[in-house]
C-alpha positions as CSV (number, residue, x, y, z in Angstrom):
1,M,104.4,91.6,75.2
2,K,103.8,95.3,75.6
3,A,100.2,95.1,75.8
4,E,100.4,92.0,78.6
5,V,102.7,94.2,80.9
6,Q,100.2,97.2,80.8
7,E,97.2,95.0,81.7
8,K,99.5,93.9,84.6
9,A,99.7,97.1,85.6
10,S,96.2,98.4,85.6
11,E,95.1,95.1,88.0
12,P,93.8,96.6,91.5
13,H,95.5,96.0,94.2
14,R,93.6,93.3,96.1
15,F,93.2,93.0,100.1
16,R,90.9,91.2,102.8
17,T,90.5,94.5,104.6
18,I,91.2,98.2,104.4
19,W,90.3,101.0,106.9
20,I,90.2,104.6,106.2
21,S,89.3,107.5,108.5
22,D,89.3,111.1,108.6
23,V,88.4,111.7,105.0
24,H,86.6,115.1,105.8
25,L,84.2,115.3,102.8
26,G,82.7,119.0,102.6
27,F,85.8,120.4,104.0
28,R,88.2,122.2,101.2
29,G,91.3,120.5,102.7
30,C,90.1,116.8,101.7
31,S,92.3,115.4,99.0
32,A,89.2,113.8,97.5
33,N,91.1,112.9,94.5
34,F,93.8,110.9,96.0
35,L,91.3,108.9,97.7
36,L,89.4,108.4,94.5
37,D,92.3,106.9,92.8
38,F,92.9,105.0,96.0
39,L,89.3,103.5,95.8
40,R,89.3,102.9,92.0
41,K,92.6,100.9,91.9
42,S,91.9,98.6,95.1
43,E,89.5,95.8,96.0
44,C,88.4,94.4,99.4
45,E,86.6,91.8,101.1
46,T,85.5,94.6,103.6
47,L,86.0,98.1,104.0
48,Y,86.1,100.0,107.5
49,L,85.3,103.7,107.5
50,V,86.6,104.7,110.6
51,G,84.9,107.9,111.4
52,D,85.3,111.6,110.2
53,I,84.0,110.7,106.5
54,I,81.9,113.7,106.0
55,D,82.7,117.0,107.8
56,V,79.7,118.2,109.2
57,W,81.5,120.6,111.5
58,A,82.8,122.2,108.4
59,M,79.5,122.0,106.2
60,K,77.6,124.0,108.9
61,K,80.5,126.7,108.7
62,R,80.8,126.9,104.8
63,P,79.0,124.5,102.7
64,Y,81.0,123.2,99.9
65,W,80.7,119.6,98.0
66,P,82.5,119.6,94.5
67,Q,82.0,116.8,92.4
68,A,85.0,114.8,93.5
69,H,83.5,114.7,96.8
70,N,80.4,113.0,95.1
71,N,82.4,110.7,93.2
72,V,83.6,109.4,96.5
73,I,80.5,108.5,98.0
74,R,79.1,106.8,94.7
75,T,82.5,104.9,94.7
76,I,81.7,103.7,98.3
77,L,78.2,102.8,97.7
78,G,79.1,101.0,94.3
79,K,81.4,98.7,96.2
80,A,79.0,97.9,98.9
81,K,76.2,97.3,95.4
82,H,79.1,94.9,94.1
83,G,79.7,92.5,97.2
84,T,82.3,94.5,99.2
85,R,81.0,94.5,103.0
86,V,81.3,98.3,104.0
87,V,81.2,99.3,107.7
88,Y,80.4,102.9,108.8
89,V,81.9,103.7,112.2
90,P,81.3,107.3,112.9
91,G,83.4,109.8,114.7
92,N,83.0,113.2,116.1
93,H,82.9,115.3,112.9
94,D,80.0,113.3,111.7
95,E,78.6,112.1,115.4
96,L,74.7,112.5,113.9
97,V,75.4,108.9,112.3
98,R,76.0,107.9,115.3
99,D,72.2,107.6,116.3
100,F,71.9,105.2,113.7
101,D,73.8,102.5,115.5
102,G,73.0,99.0,114.4
103,M,71.0,100.0,111.2
104,H,71.9,99.6,107.7
105,F,71.8,101.8,104.9
106,G,72.3,101.1,101.1
107,N,74.1,98.0,102.0
108,I,76.3,100.0,104.6
109,E,76.1,98.9,108.2
110,I,76.6,101.6,111.0
111,T,78.1,100.6,114.2
112,N,79.7,103.1,116.6
113,M,82.2,100.3,118.1
114,T,83.3,96.8,116.2
115,T,85.7,94.2,116.6
116,H,87.4,92.6,113.6
117,V,88.9,88.9,113.1
118,R,91.6,89.2,111.1
119,A,92.7,86.0,108.9
120,D,95.2,84.7,111.5
121,G,92.6,84.8,114.4
122,Q,93.7,87.8,116.2
123,R,90.6,90.3,117.3
124,M,91.0,93.9,116.6
125,L,88.5,96.6,118.2
126,V,87.6,99.3,115.4
127,L,86.5,102.9,116.6
128,H,87.1,106.5,115.8
129,G,88.8,107.4,119.0
130,D,87.9,110.7,120.1
131,Q,86.1,108.6,122.9
132,F,89.5,108.8,124.5
133,D,90.2,112.8,123.4
134,T,89.7,114.6,126.7
135,V,89.9,117.8,124.5
136,V,86.5,117.1,122.6
137,Q,85.1,115.2,125.8
138,Y,85.4,117.8,128.2
139,S,86.1,121.0,126.2
140,K,83.8,120.9,123.0
141,W,84.2,124.7,122.3
142,L,87.9,124.6,122.7
143,A,87.9,121.7,119.9
144,V,86.0,123.7,117.7
145,V,88.2,126.6,118.0
146,G,91.1,124.5,117.1
147,S,89.4,122.9,114.4
148,A,89.0,126.2,112.8
149,M,93.1,127.1,113.5
150,Y,93.7,123.5,112.1
151,D,91.3,124.3,108.6
152,W,93.7,127.9,108.2
153,L,96.6,125.8,108.5
154,L,95.4,123.3,105.6
155,R,94.3,126.1,103.3
156,L,97.8,127.3,103.5
157,N,98.9,123.6,102.9
158,I,97.2,123.6,99.7
159,I,99.0,127.0,98.3
160,V,102.3,125.3,99.7
161,N,101.9,122.4,97.7
162,F,100.4,124.5,94.7
163,V,104.2,125.9,94.7
164,R,105.5,122.7,95.3
165,R,104.2,121.1,92.1
166,K,105.0,123.9,89.9
167,L,108.4,123.4,91.2
168,G,108.4,119.4,90.5
169,F,108.5,118.7,94.1
170,P,106.4,115.8,95.6
171,Y,103.2,116.2,98.2
172,W,104.2,117.4,101.1
173,S,101.8,118.1,104.8
174,L,103.2,121.4,106.3
175,A,100.3,120.9,108.7
176,A,101.8,117.6,109.5
177,F,105.4,118.3,110.1
178,L,104.5,121.5,112.3
179,K,102.2,119.3,114.5
180,H,105.1,116.8,114.8
181,K,107.0,119.5,116.0
182,V,105.2,120.9,118.6
183,K,106.0,119.4,121.8
184,N,102.6,119.5,123.6
185,A,101.3,117.6,120.6
186,V,103.8,114.8,120.5
187,Q,102.7,114.3,124.4
188,Y,99.1,114.5,123.4
189,I,99.3,111.8,120.8
190,G,101.5,109.5,123.1
191,K,98.8,109.9,125.8
192,F,95.8,109.4,123.1
193,E,97.5,105.8,121.8
194,E,98.5,104.8,125.5
195,A,94.8,105.5,126.1
196,V,93.2,103.6,123.2
197,A,95.5,100.5,123.5
198,F,94.4,100.7,127.2
199,E,90.9,100.2,126.4
200,A,91.9,97.4,123.7
201,G,93.4,95.3,126.2
202,R,90.4,95.9,128.8
203,Q,88.2,94.6,126.3
204,G,90.4,91.4,126.0
205,V,91.2,92.0,122.3
206,D,94.4,91.6,120.4
207,G,94.6,95.3,118.8
208,V,93.1,98.2,118.1
209,V,92.3,100.4,115.0
210,C,91.5,103.9,115.4
211,G,91.6,107.3,113.6
212,H,91.1,111.1,114.9
213,I,94.6,112.6,115.6
214,H,95.2,111.8,111.6
215,R,98.9,110.1,112.6
216,A,99.0,107.1,110.4
217,E,100.7,104.4,113.1
218,I,101.4,100.7,113.4
219,T,103.2,100.2,116.7
220,R,103.2,97.7,119.8
221,I,101.9,99.1,123.4
222,G,102.3,97.1,125.9
223,D,100.6,93.4,124.3
224,V,98.3,95.4,122.0
225,T,98.9,96.5,118.4
226,Y,98.1,99.6,117.8
227,C,96.9,100.7,114.5
228,N,95.8,104.4,113.1
229,C,94.7,104.5,109.6
230,G,95.5,108.3,109.3
231,D,93.7,110.4,107.2
232,W,93.1,112.1,103.6
233,V,93.6,115.3,104.3
234,E,97.3,115.5,105.3
235,S,99.1,112.0,104.9
236,C,96.6,110.0,102.6
237,T,97.3,106.8,104.4
238,A,94.9,103.5,104.7
239,L,95.5,100.5,107.0
240,V,95.2,97.2,105.0
241,E,94.7,93.4,106.0
242,H,96.7,90.8,103.2
243,F,95.2,87.6,103.3
244,D,97.7,86.2,105.9
245,G,96.5,88.6,108.0
246,S,99.3,90.9,108.4
247,L,99.0,94.5,108.3
248,E,100.6,97.4,106.3
249,L,100.2,101.5,106.0
250,L,99.7,102.6,102.6
251,H,100.8,106.3,101.5
252,W,99.0,106.8,98.5
253,S,100.3,110.4,98.0
254,D,104.0,108.8,97.9
255,R,102.7,106.3,95.2
256,Q,104.3,106.5,92.1
257,D,103.4,104.6,88.9
258,G,101.4,101.9,90.7
259,A,104.1,101.7,93.3
260,L,103.3,101.8,97.1
261,S,105.1,103.1,100.4
262,L,104.7,100.8,102.8
263,K,105.2,99.9,106.6
264,A,104.6,96.5,107.8
265,V,103.5,95.4,111.5
266,A,105.9,92.8,112.9
């Protein structure tokens, strides 16, 4: 009986679709071990990589590529090799990949924007989202400065969580806490979400999945279902579609003995 329970607990989580974004491999703040654990314990028919998977900006400033980052790439390639459809939608930190729009590399599809059809027939626009970030589009130097400050905050976050682990406390994101407390950041997030949802409505789809702002969310904006799959630096979240077409957010850093913290869409 005990062996049977252990076997059931080790079974992978199965989904129709998984979306992950803003992994930032090559950046010291990347939670690669959390992501690796998630990828190894999850199976899906389609895996969307929704931009900023590799942080070229960070790599240019200071090369950093530990074994855990290499293992993430190998695990994704392994899934693609064994039947998982893997679609890479590049972001601004890995924008070099955008030059290969429409091509395939090692069973991985490259596309700058695509449409996903859920099991219930609803159509979801999938894009990274930096196209709707006016700071990135019109003041790239300011975005780079902001990125450097954010990097510093995330390094401080590593120290904070090291101390929290020693004291027996769970993972907590200092960067996310401060970002959501700043009035201008909250206003920016709201405008970003509205702009992305407007584009989805303009294209005549039912919803949109994006990343970029590191804020996991499932909500309704007008007639559009807005989904942001979050990141693997602060929140360690993924958006998943179940086989009935329903969507949920998985907070993997909150996971305890295989249990998941979930947020469902209505």
